[in-house]
MARSE-638278 format. One line per 8 residues: for each residue z, y, x of C-alpha. Coordinates in steps of 0.2 Angstrom, whole numbers. Layout:
Z Y X; ...
END
This chain:
1 0 -1; -5 16 6; 8 32 7; 2 49 2; 12 63 2; 12 74 -15; 14 93 -9; 7 110 -7
22 117 4; 17 120 23; 34 118 30; 38 99 22; 20 94 25; 21 98 45; 37 87 46; 30 74 34
17 72 43; 24 69 60; 29 51 55; 12 48 60; 7 33 47; 3 45 30; -13 43 24; -16 59 15
-11 72 5; -13 76 -15; -11 93 -22; -13 101 -40; -14 119 -46; 4 116 -54; 14 114 -36; 2 128 -30
8 141 -46; 26 134 -43; 25 137 -23; 19 156 -26; 2 153 -19; -12 166 -25; -24 163 -11; -32 143 -17
-44 143 -7; -35 149 11; -22 137 8; -36 123 4; -43 125 20; -27 126 30; -21 112 21; -39 101 25
-35 107 43; -14 96 44; -21 79 36; -31 66 38; -33 65 18; -35 81 6; -36 78 -13; -39 93 -21
-43 99 -39; -61 100 -45; -56 109 -62; -66 115 -75; -69 115 -94; -87 108 -93; -97 97 -83; -106 111 -76
-91 119 -69; -83 103 -63; -96 101 -53; -100 116 -46; -82 119 -44; -82 104 -31; -98 110 -22; -91 128 -20
-75 118 -12; -88 110 1; -94 127 7; -75 133 13; -73 130 32; -65 113 28; -59 101 41; -65 87 33
-73 81 13; -58 82 0; -56 69 -14; -60 78 -29; -49 78 -42; -54 77 -60; -42 74 -77; -50 62 -87
-61 67 -99; -80 61 -108; -82 77 -98; -72 71 -79; -82 54 -81; -97 61 -82; -95 75 -67; -88 58 -58
-99 49 -58; -110 62 -52; -100 67 -38; -100 49 -34; -117 45 -34; -119 62 -22; -108 51 -11; -91 63 -14
-75 52 -18; -66 56 -35; -47 54 -40; -49 53 -59; -32 57 -63; -19 62 -78; -23 42 -84; -12 38 -99
-21 21 -104; -27 6 -99; -43 11 -107; -45 28 -98; -43 19 -81; -56 5 -88; -70 20 -89; -63 30 -74
-67 15 -64; -85 12 -74; -89 29 -68; -85 27 -51; -69 34 -47; -64 31 -28; -43 33 -36; -35 32 -55
-22 38 -56; -9 37 -70; 9 46 -70; 24 34 -71; 37 46 -72; 28 56 -87; 23 39 -94; 43 32 -95
47 50 -100; 39 48 -116; 48 28 -118; 30 20 -114; 29 4 -102; 22 11 -86; 24 -3 -75; 14 -13 -87
-2 -2 -86; -2 -2 -67; -1 -18 -66; -15 -20 -82; -25 -10 -69; -23 -18 -55; -28 -36 -63; -43 -25 -69
-48 -22 -51; -47 -38 -43; -54 -47 -59; -70 -35 -62; -70 -32 -42; -71 -12 -46; -70 -4 -29; -57 9 -37
-41 12 -27; -25 14 -42; -13 26 -35; 5 26 -41; 10 45 -44; 25 54 -53; 35 47 -44; 54 52 -45
65 42 -35; 63 29 -22; 66 14 -36; 49 20 -39; 42 16 -24; 49 0 -25; 41 -3 -41; 24 5 -35
24 -12 -21; 27 -23 -32; 16 -19 -45; 3 -21 -33; -3 -5 -32; -15 2 -18; -8 20 -14; 8 29 -19
8 48 -16; 26 53 -16; 38 70 -14; 46 74 2; 61 74 -4; 60 54 -10; 52 47 7; 65 53 16
77 43 5; 67 27 7; 77 22 21; 94 26 16; 104 11 14; 124 11 16; 124 -6 27; 110 1 37
121 14 40; 135 6 44; 126 -7 56; 118 8 66; 133 17 68; 142 -2 77; 126 -1 86; 133 15 94
149 11 95; 147 -2 105; 133 5 115; 146 18 121; 160 6 124; 150 -4 136; 141 12 145; 151 28 144
166 30 156; 183 36 154; 178 53 165; 165 56 150; 178 58 136; 195 62 143; 198 80 140; 197 94 152
215 98 147; 230 88 158; 247 93 154; 258 89 172; 274 91 176; 286 88 191; 300 77 188; 310 93 195
304 103 180; 317 107 164; 313 97 147; 308 114 142; 293 115 154; 287 99 149; 288 104 130; 278 120 133
266 110 142; 264 96 128; 263 112 116; 250 120 125; 238 105 127; 240 98 111; 243 82 117; 258 71 112
263 68 132; 263 73 148; 262 66 164; 276 67 178; 271 69 195; 282 71 213; 283 84 224; 267 77 233
259 76 217; 258 54 213; 259 50 199; 281 46 193; 278 43 175; 276 48 157; 285 58 143; 279 60 128
284 70 110; 293 52 104; 302 54 119; 309 72 116; 311 69 99; 323 55 101; 334 62 114; 336 76 104
343 68 89; 354 55 102; 361 70 115; 356 90 105; 348 104 112; 359 103 126; 346 91 136; 331 105 135
338 115 152; 341 96 160; 328 92 173; 315 76 169; 324 68 185; 342 68 175; 334 60 160; 325 43 157
308 43 154; 296 31 158; 294 28 175; 279 12 175; 265 24 163; 250 13 157; 234 21 167; 217 19 168
204 24 182; 191 38 177; 177 27 184; 182 12 170; 171 9 155; 176 13 137; 179 -3 131; 193 -5 144
204 10 138; 199 1 119; 208 -15 124; 222 -7 131; 226 2 116; 224 -10 105; 234 -24 117; 248 -13 124
250 -2 104; 252 15 114; 245 32 111; 242 38 129; 234 32 145; 235 40 160; 219 43 168; 216 43 188
208 47 201; 210 41 216; 229 38 211; 232 54 206; 231 61 188; 220 69 181; 222 68 162; 227 58 149
217 47 136; 225 50 117; 220 35 102; 216 50 93; 200 54 101; 195 38 102; 199 35 81; 188 51 80
175 44 92; 174 31 80; 181 17 93; 194 12 84; 197 12 66
END
Protein backbone atom coordinates (compact mmCIF):
# COMPACT_ATOMS: atom_id res chain seq x y z
CA UNK A 1 0.00 0.00 0.00
CA UNK A 2 1.40 3.36 -1.03
CA UNK A 3 1.31 6.16 1.53
CA UNK A 4 0.43 9.70 0.41
CA UNK A 5 0.30 12.88 2.47
CA UNK A 6 -2.95 14.86 2.49
CA UNK A 7 -1.98 18.51 3.06
CA UNK A 8 -1.09 21.93 1.67
CA UNK A 9 0.92 23.06 4.72
CA UNK A 10 4.41 23.71 3.32
CA UNK A 11 6.16 23.26 6.66
CA UNK A 12 4.63 19.89 7.45
CA UNK A 13 5.00 18.74 3.83
CA UNK A 14 8.72 19.44 4.00
CA UNK A 15 8.96 17.58 7.30
CA UNK A 16 6.88 14.62 6.09
CA UNK A 17 8.80 14.02 2.87
CA UNK A 18 12.07 13.89 4.80
CA UNK A 19 10.90 10.35 5.63
CA UNK A 20 11.92 9.44 2.10
CA UNK A 21 9.19 6.91 1.34
CA UNK A 22 5.96 8.87 0.87
CA UNK A 23 4.72 8.37 -2.69
CA UNK A 24 2.92 11.65 -3.26
CA UNK A 25 0.74 14.50 -2.06
CA UNK A 26 -3.01 15.06 -2.37
CA UNK A 27 -4.50 18.54 -2.12
CA UNK A 28 -7.96 20.11 -2.25
CA UNK A 29 -9.30 23.64 -2.81
CA UNK A 30 -10.71 23.38 0.72
CA UNK A 31 -7.20 22.90 2.15
CA UNK A 32 -6.01 25.91 0.17
CA UNK A 33 -8.84 28.03 1.56
CA UNK A 34 -8.26 26.89 5.16
CA UNK A 35 -4.58 27.83 4.97
CA UNK A 36 -5.31 31.25 3.53
CA UNK A 37 -3.61 30.54 0.21
CA UNK A 38 -4.64 33.16 -2.35
CA UNK A 39 -2.03 32.48 -5.04
CA UNK A 40 -3.22 28.98 -5.90
CA UNK A 41 -1.08 28.66 -9.02
CA UNK A 42 2.00 29.75 -7.11
CA UNK A 43 1.27 27.19 -4.40
CA UNK A 44 0.83 24.42 -6.99
CA UNK A 45 4.15 25.29 -8.64
CA UNK A 46 5.93 25.27 -5.28
CA UNK A 47 4.35 21.99 -4.23
CA UNK A 48 5.29 20.30 -7.50
CA UNK A 49 8.94 20.86 -6.63
CA UNK A 50 8.58 19.44 -3.13
CA UNK A 51 7.02 16.02 -3.73
CA UNK A 52 7.43 12.99 -6.06
CA UNK A 53 3.83 13.23 -7.27
CA UNK A 54 1.29 16.01 -6.88
CA UNK A 55 -2.47 15.46 -7.15
CA UNK A 56 -4.31 18.72 -7.77
CA UNK A 57 -7.88 19.70 -8.60
CA UNK A 58 -8.90 20.41 -12.20
CA UNK A 59 -12.15 22.08 -11.22
CA UNK A 60 -14.91 23.08 -13.61
CA UNK A 61 -18.68 22.96 -13.91
CA UNK A 62 -18.67 21.73 -17.49
CA UNK A 63 -16.69 19.23 -19.52
CA UNK A 64 -14.87 22.00 -21.36
CA UNK A 65 -14.05 23.87 -18.16
CA UNK A 66 -12.53 20.76 -16.53
CA UNK A 67 -10.43 19.86 -19.58
CA UNK A 68 -9.39 23.49 -20.14
CA UNK A 69 -8.37 23.85 -16.48
CA UNK A 70 -6.22 20.72 -16.71
CA UNK A 71 -4.57 22.04 -19.86
CA UNK A 72 -4.04 25.44 -18.19
CA UNK A 73 -2.36 23.84 -15.19
CA UNK A 74 0.04 22.09 -17.57
CA UNK A 75 1.24 25.50 -18.80
CA UNK A 76 2.54 26.35 -15.31
CA UNK A 77 6.27 25.81 -14.67
CA UNK A 78 5.66 22.55 -12.82
CA UNK A 79 8.54 20.27 -11.89
CA UNK A 80 6.53 17.18 -12.87
CA UNK A 81 3.21 16.38 -14.54
CA UNK A 82 0.42 16.30 -11.93
CA UNK A 83 -2.43 13.89 -11.39
CA UNK A 84 -5.69 15.74 -11.99
CA UNK A 85 -8.41 15.35 -9.37
CA UNK A 86 -11.99 15.46 -10.67
CA UNK A 87 -15.19 14.96 -8.60
CA UNK A 88 -17.34 12.09 -9.83
CA UNK A 89 -20.19 13.08 -12.15
CA UNK A 90 -21.20 12.30 -15.72
CA UNK A 91 -19.40 15.48 -16.79
CA UNK A 92 -16.34 14.66 -14.70
CA UNK A 93 -16.18 11.11 -16.06
CA UNK A 94 -16.29 12.37 -19.65
CA UNK A 95 -13.43 14.74 -18.83
CA UNK A 96 -11.57 11.88 -17.13
CA UNK A 97 -11.80 9.76 -20.29
CA UNK A 98 -10.55 12.62 -22.47
CA UNK A 99 -7.62 13.44 -20.20
CA UNK A 100 -6.74 9.77 -19.83
CA UNK A 101 -6.75 9.31 -23.61
CA UNK A 102 -4.36 12.27 -23.82
CA UNK A 103 -1.92 10.40 -21.56
CA UNK A 104 -2.73 12.14 -18.30
CA UNK A 105 -3.69 10.47 -15.02
CA UNK A 106 -6.90 11.35 -13.21
CA UNK A 107 -8.11 10.78 -9.65
CA UNK A 108 -11.91 10.59 -9.59
CA UNK A 109 -12.83 11.42 -6.01
CA UNK A 110 -15.78 12.20 -3.74
CA UNK A 111 -16.86 8.59 -4.29
CA UNK A 112 -19.62 7.27 -2.02
CA UNK A 113 -20.99 4.21 -3.86
CA UNK A 114 -19.72 1.19 -5.76
CA UNK A 115 -21.60 2.34 -8.85
CA UNK A 116 -19.72 5.63 -8.82
CA UNK A 117 -16.43 3.77 -8.37
CA UNK A 118 -17.25 1.44 -11.29
CA UNK A 119 -18.03 4.35 -13.62
CA UNK A 120 -14.69 5.95 -12.72
CA UNK A 121 -12.85 2.71 -13.43
CA UNK A 122 -14.63 2.37 -16.76
CA UNK A 123 -13.61 5.94 -17.63
CA UNK A 124 -9.98 4.98 -17.12
CA UNK A 125 -9.38 6.72 -13.80
CA UNK A 126 -5.89 6.11 -12.43
CA UNK A 127 -7.27 6.50 -8.89
CA UNK A 128 -10.72 6.03 -7.40
CA UNK A 129 -11.07 7.76 -4.07
CA UNK A 130 -13.93 7.01 -1.64
CA UNK A 131 -13.98 9.00 1.62
CA UNK A 132 -13.87 6.78 4.69
CA UNK A 133 -14.44 9.35 7.41
CA UNK A 134 -17.30 11.09 5.64
CA UNK A 135 -19.02 7.80 4.84
CA UNK A 136 -18.78 6.69 8.46
CA UNK A 137 -20.07 10.07 9.63
CA UNK A 138 -23.25 9.26 7.67
CA UNK A 139 -23.54 5.79 9.17
CA UNK A 140 -22.36 3.87 6.11
CA UNK A 141 -20.06 0.83 6.08
CA UNK A 142 -17.06 2.52 4.47
CA UNK A 143 -14.79 -0.52 4.80
CA UNK A 144 -17.22 -2.69 2.86
CA UNK A 145 -17.15 -0.18 0.00
CA UNK A 146 -13.34 -0.20 -0.14
CA UNK A 147 -13.26 -4.01 -0.14
CA UNK A 148 -15.86 -4.10 -2.93
CA UNK A 149 -13.85 -1.61 -5.00
CA UNK A 150 -10.68 -3.67 -4.61
CA UNK A 151 -12.56 -6.83 -5.58
CA UNK A 152 -13.95 -5.18 -8.73
CA UNK A 153 -10.47 -3.98 -9.77
CA UNK A 154 -9.07 -7.49 -9.32
CA UNK A 155 -12.04 -9.29 -10.87
CA UNK A 156 -12.16 -7.18 -14.05
CA UNK A 157 -8.46 -6.35 -14.22
CA UNK A 158 -8.84 -2.58 -14.12
CA UNK A 159 -5.63 -0.56 -13.87
CA UNK A 160 -7.27 1.76 -11.33
CA UNK A 161 -5.78 2.14 -7.84
CA UNK A 162 -8.23 2.40 -4.94
CA UNK A 163 -7.28 5.28 -2.64
CA UNK A 164 -8.40 5.37 0.99
CA UNK A 165 -9.06 9.00 1.98
CA UNK A 166 -10.75 11.12 4.66
CA UNK A 167 -8.49 9.51 7.25
CA UNK A 168 -9.24 10.62 10.80
CA UNK A 169 -7.04 8.40 13.00
CA UNK A 170 -4.40 5.62 12.87
CA UNK A 171 -7.08 2.92 12.98
CA UNK A 172 -8.21 4.07 9.54
CA UNK A 173 -4.76 3.25 8.14
CA UNK A 174 -4.91 -0.24 9.64
CA UNK A 175 -8.37 -0.70 8.13
CA UNK A 176 -7.10 0.51 4.75
CA UNK A 177 -4.41 -2.18 4.72
CA UNK A 178 -6.85 -4.90 5.73
CA UNK A 179 -9.25 -3.79 2.98
CA UNK A 180 -6.45 -4.25 0.45
CA UNK A 181 -6.51 -0.74 -1.00
CA UNK A 182 -3.59 0.35 -3.14
CA UNK A 183 -3.10 3.86 -1.72
CA UNK A 184 -3.88 5.63 1.53
CA UNK A 185 -3.66 9.42 1.78
CA UNK A 186 -3.19 10.61 5.36
CA UNK A 187 -2.91 13.91 7.27
CA UNK A 188 0.49 14.52 8.85
CA UNK A 189 -1.03 14.55 12.32
CA UNK A 190 -2.08 10.92 11.77
CA UNK A 191 1.14 9.83 10.04
CA UNK A 192 3.12 10.95 13.09
CA UNK A 193 1.05 8.65 15.31
CA UNK A 194 1.41 5.48 13.22
CA UNK A 195 4.48 4.32 15.16
CA UNK A 196 3.09 5.15 18.60
CA UNK A 197 2.81 2.24 21.01
CA UNK A 198 3.30 2.25 24.77
CA UNK A 199 5.07 -1.13 24.77
CA UNK A 200 7.49 0.04 22.07
CA UNK A 201 8.27 3.14 24.13
CA UNK A 202 8.95 1.06 27.22
CA UNK A 203 11.19 -1.33 25.30
CA UNK A 204 13.11 1.48 23.62
CA UNK A 205 13.68 3.23 26.94
CA UNK A 206 15.01 -0.03 28.36
CA UNK A 207 17.45 -0.35 25.46
CA UNK A 208 18.77 3.16 26.10
CA UNK A 209 18.95 2.49 29.83
CA UNK A 210 20.89 -0.73 29.40
CA UNK A 211 23.18 0.81 26.80
CA UNK A 212 24.02 3.64 29.20
CA UNK A 213 24.71 1.15 31.95
CA UNK A 214 27.15 -0.79 29.77
CA UNK A 215 28.89 2.11 28.04
CA UNK A 216 28.81 5.21 30.27
CA UNK A 217 31.31 5.76 33.04
CA UNK A 218 30.71 7.12 36.51
CA UNK A 219 32.62 10.32 35.72
CA UNK A 220 29.98 11.16 33.08
CA UNK A 221 27.13 11.37 35.59
CA UNK A 222 28.77 12.45 38.84
CA UNK A 223 27.88 16.02 39.72
CA UNK A 224 30.51 18.74 39.68
CA UNK A 225 29.53 19.55 43.26
CA UNK A 226 31.90 17.80 45.68
CA UNK A 227 31.10 18.59 49.33
CA UNK A 228 34.21 17.82 51.39
CA UNK A 229 35.14 18.51 55.01
CA UNK A 230 38.16 17.69 57.08
CA UNK A 231 37.73 15.52 60.14
CA UNK A 232 38.95 18.52 62.13
CA UNK A 233 36.00 20.64 60.92
CA UNK A 234 32.88 21.13 63.02
CA UNK A 235 29.62 19.37 62.43
CA UNK A 236 28.13 22.78 61.65
CA UNK A 237 30.63 23.16 58.79
CA UNK A 238 29.64 19.72 57.47
CA UNK A 239 25.96 20.66 57.71
CA UNK A 240 26.56 23.87 55.72
CA UNK A 241 28.43 21.90 53.03
CA UNK A 242 25.55 19.45 52.72
CA UNK A 243 22.97 22.23 52.50
CA UNK A 244 24.88 24.24 49.88
CA UNK A 245 25.57 21.17 47.74
CA UNK A 246 21.99 19.89 47.85
CA UNK A 247 23.35 16.42 48.56
CA UNK A 248 22.59 14.31 51.58
CA UNK A 249 26.20 13.56 52.47
CA UNK A 250 29.64 15.08 52.82
CA UNK A 251 32.97 13.35 52.21
CA UNK A 252 35.46 13.47 55.08
CA UNK A 253 39.19 13.70 54.41
CA UNK A 254 42.29 13.86 56.57
CA UNK A 255 44.83 16.66 56.46
CA UNK A 256 46.51 15.08 53.42
CA UNK A 257 43.24 15.06 51.46
CA UNK A 258 42.88 11.29 51.59
CA UNK A 259 39.51 9.70 52.20
CA UNK A 260 38.67 9.34 55.87
CA UNK A 261 34.96 8.66 55.84
CA UNK A 262 31.46 9.91 55.02
CA UNK A 263 28.91 11.83 57.08
CA UNK A 264 25.26 11.84 56.00
CA UNK A 265 22.12 13.82 56.81
CA UNK A 266 20.83 10.68 58.50
CA UNK A 267 23.88 10.71 60.79
CA UNK A 268 23.26 14.32 61.84
CA UNK A 269 19.57 13.67 62.60
CA UNK A 270 20.37 10.65 64.73
CA UNK A 271 23.06 12.49 66.68
CA UNK A 272 20.84 15.52 67.26
CA UNK A 273 18.08 13.28 68.58
CA UNK A 274 20.52 11.49 70.87
CA UNK A 275 22.74 14.34 72.17
CA UNK A 276 21.02 17.58 71.18
CA UNK A 277 22.36 20.84 69.74
CA UNK A 278 25.56 20.63 71.77
CA UNK A 279 27.08 18.44 69.06
CA UNK A 280 26.94 21.20 66.43
CA UNK A 281 30.17 22.79 67.68
CA UNK A 282 32.06 19.55 68.01
CA UNK A 283 34.68 18.42 65.53
CA UNK A 284 33.92 15.53 63.28
CA UNK A 285 36.79 13.62 64.84
CA UNK A 286 34.93 13.64 68.16
CA UNK A 287 31.95 11.82 66.72
CA UNK A 288 31.32 8.47 65.19
CA UNK A 289 31.10 8.53 61.40
CA UNK A 290 31.38 5.90 58.71
CA UNK A 291 35.13 5.38 58.40
CA UNK A 292 35.02 2.81 55.60
CA UNK A 293 32.53 4.28 53.13
CA UNK A 294 31.52 2.56 49.92
CA UNK A 295 33.55 3.95 47.01
CA UNK A 296 33.80 3.54 43.28
CA UNK A 297 36.41 4.63 40.76
CA UNK A 298 35.42 7.37 38.31
CA UNK A 299 36.25 5.12 35.34
CA UNK A 300 33.87 2.38 36.48
CA UNK A 301 30.82 1.65 34.31
CA UNK A 302 27.40 2.75 35.51
CA UNK A 303 26.12 -0.78 35.94
CA UNK A 304 28.75 -1.30 38.65
CA UNK A 305 27.37 1.68 40.58
CA UNK A 306 23.79 0.43 40.14
CA UNK A 307 24.78 -2.98 41.49
CA UNK A 308 26.39 -1.36 44.54
CA UNK A 309 23.27 0.72 45.25
CA UNK A 310 21.05 -2.34 44.99
CA UNK A 311 23.27 -4.80 46.86
CA UNK A 312 24.38 -2.50 49.69
CA UNK A 313 21.06 -0.64 50.05
CA UNK A 314 22.79 2.72 50.42
CA UNK A 315 21.98 6.22 49.15
CA UNK A 316 25.48 7.57 48.44
CA UNK A 317 28.71 6.31 46.91
CA UNK A 318 31.96 8.29 47.04
CA UNK A 319 33.74 8.61 43.69
CA UNK A 320 37.52 8.36 43.67
CA UNK A 321 40.25 9.27 41.22
CA UNK A 322 43.70 8.08 42.26
CA UNK A 323 42.20 7.45 45.71
CA UNK A 324 41.21 11.11 46.05
CA UNK A 325 37.45 11.83 46.45
CA UNK A 326 36.14 13.83 43.49
CA UNK A 327 32.39 13.58 44.01
CA UNK A 328 29.42 11.71 45.41
CA UNK A 329 26.92 9.56 43.56
CA UNK A 330 23.41 10.06 44.91
CA UNK A 331 20.83 7.35 44.30
CA UNK A 332 18.22 9.98 43.37
CA UNK A 333 20.32 10.98 40.36
CA UNK A 334 20.12 7.40 39.10
CA UNK A 335 16.38 7.29 39.72
CA UNK A 336 15.92 10.46 37.63
CA UNK A 337 18.02 8.95 34.84
CA UNK A 338 15.77 5.90 34.87
CA UNK A 339 18.66 3.62 35.80
CA UNK A 340 17.10 2.53 39.08
CA UNK A 341 13.37 1.96 39.48
